C-alpha positions in Angstrom: 75.4 88.6 -133.9 75.1 89.0 -130.1 72.7 91.6 -128.7 73.8 93.6 -125.8 71.1 94.4 -123.3 70.6 97.7 -121.6 71.2 95.9 -118.3 74.6 94.6 -119.4 75.6 98.1 -120.5 74.5 99.6 -117.1 76.5 96.9 -115.3 79.6 97.7 -117.3 79.3 101.5 -117.4 77.7 102.5 -114.1 80.6 101.6 -111.7 83.1 103.5 -113.9 80.8 106.5 -114.2 80.1 106.5 -110.4 83.9 106.4 -109.7 84.4 109.2 -112.1 81.7 111.3 -110.5 83.1 110.6 -107.1 86.6 111.6 -108.2 85.3 114.8 -109.8 83.3 115.6 -106.7 86.3 115.1 -104.5 88.5 117.3 -106.8 85.8 120.0 -106.9 85.5 120.1 -103.1 89.2 120.1 -102.5 89.7 123.1 -104.8 86.7 125.1 -103.4 87.5 125.3 -99.7 86.2 122.0 -98.3 87.7 121.4 -94.8 90.9 119.5 -95.0 92.2 116.8 -92.6 94.7 119.4 -91.2 94.0 120.6 -87.7 92.5 124.0 -87.3 95.5 125.1 -85.2 97.9 124.5 -88.1 99.0 127.4 -90.3 97.7 127.6 -93.8 100.2 125.6 -95.9 102.2 127.3 -98.5 103.0 125.5 -101.8 106.3 126.2 -103.5 107.5 124.7 -106.8 110.9 125.3 -108.4 113.0 123.9 -111.2 115.7 121.8 -109.5 116.6 124.0 -106.5 115.4 123.3 -103.0 113.8 126.4 -101.6 115.6 127.9 -98.5 112.5 127.4 -96.3 112.8 123.6 -96.9 116.5 123.1 -96.6 116.2 121.9 -93.1 114.4 118.8 -94.4 117.5 117.8 -96.5 120.2 119.0 -94.2 119.6 119.0 -90.5 116.5 117.0 -89.8 116.4 113.2 -89.6 113.8 112.9 -92.2 113.5 109.7 -94.2 112.9 109.9 -98.0 110.5 107.6 -99.8 112.3 106.9 -103.0 110.2 106.0 -106.0 111.8 104.1 -108.9 110.3 102.7 -112.1 109.8 99.0 -112.5 110.4 97.3 -115.9 106.6 97.2 -116.5 106.3 100.9 -115.8 104.8 100.6 -112.3 106.2 102.4 -109.3 108.4 100.9 -106.6 108.8 102.9 -103.4 111.3 102.3 -100.6 112.0 104.4 -97.5 115.7 105.4 -97.5 118.3 107.4 -95.7 119.8 110.2 -97.8 122.0 113.3 -97.6 122.3 116.5 -99.5 125.6 118.0 -100.6 124.2 121.4 -101.5 123.4 120.4 -105.1 122.7 116.7 -105.3 120.9 114.2 -103.1 122.7 110.9 -102.4 121.2 107.6 -101.4 122.9 104.3 -100.7 121.8 100.7 -101.3 123.1 97.2 -101.9 123.9 96.1 -105.4 121.2 93.8 -106.8 118.2 95.1 -104.9 115.1 96.1 -106.8 115.8 99.8 -106.5 119.3 99.3 -107.7 118.2 97.4 -110.8 115.5 100.0 -111.5 117.8 103.0 -111.2 120.4 101.3 -113.5 117.7 100.7 -116.1 115.8 104.0 -115.8 117.4 106.9 -114.0 114.1 108.7 -113.3 113.3 108.9 -109.6 111.1 110.8 -107.2 111.6 111.4 -103.5 109.0 112.4 -100.9 110.4 113.8 -97.7 108.0 114.3 -94.8 108.9 116.6 -92.0 109.2 114.3 -88.9 108.0 117.2 -86.7 105.1 118.3 -88.8 103.3 115.8 -91.0 101.6 118.6 -93.0 105.0 119.8 -94.2 106.8 117.9 -97.0 109.1 118.2 -99.9 108.7 116.3 -103.2 111.7 116.0 -105.5 111.6 114.6 -109.0 115.0 114.0 -110.6 117.5 111.7 -112.3 120.3 109.5 -111.1 123.3 111.0 -112.7 126.0 108.9 -111.1 126.2 105.3 -109.7 129.4 104.5 -107.9 131.0 102.2 -105.3 133.7 104.8 -104.6 133.4 106.4 -101.1 130.4 104.2 -100.3 131.6 103.0 -96.9 132.2 106.6 -95.8 128.8 107.6 -97.1 127.1 104.7 -95.2 128.9 105.8 -92.0 127.9 109.5 -92.6 124.3 108.4 -92.9 124.6 106.2 -89.7 125.8 109.3 -87.8 122.9 111.4 -89.2 120.1 108.8 -88.5 121.4 106.7 -85.6 124.0 108.9 -83.9 126.7 106.2 -84.2 130.1 106.3 -86.0 129.6 103.2 -88.1 126.5 101.6 -89.7 125.8 98.6 -87.5 123.6 96.9 -90.2 126.2 97.0 -92.9 127.1 93.4 -94.0 130.5 92.4 -95.4 128.9 90.2 -98.0 127.1 93.1 -99.6 128.4 95.4 -102.3 127.1 98.9 -101.4 126.4 101.4 -104.1 125.8 105.2 -103.9 123.4 107.0 -106.3 123.8 110.7 -106.9 120.4 112.3 -107.8 120.1 115.6 -109.6 116.8 117.4 -108.6 114.9 118.5 -111.7 111.6 119.6 -110.2 111.1 120.4 -106.5 107.8 121.1 -104.8 107.1 121.7 -101.1 104.2 122.4 -98.9 103.7 123.5 -95.3 
């Protein structure tokens, strides 16, 4: 039988305990009025959470602003995969576009759970986080959708980076949980 020394236990436990104390201290400070990284001139952020509807005060982030979404999908091993994407909003669903066979395409076909983080390009302290599910994957209307996104993000009629050897796919995402701040 092998004897474990007090030193070996300290070496194994101390780093984890220290990390835990550090995390608890950070959480405690964050919730009890420690100064944030936000400039003093910025307004106090508001935090809004809803079940599947985008609050009116955040609609500009999904309709008129050229905000990119960071799309998170689930890898086969359960880990996250995040990609910045163009998107649009039809009043009920978010739509993103990609090429068939890419990692995000494979992930969304296997597991429809996704999350999008949309940062206001004019105010980095204002954002929208959307958790939802891919409810439809289609190739119908994908060229028109790609061109719509090119008009929104580039101000051109056709997407100049679209390649003829790619099969484009559109994913329709139903928001299930929406949270915004700022």
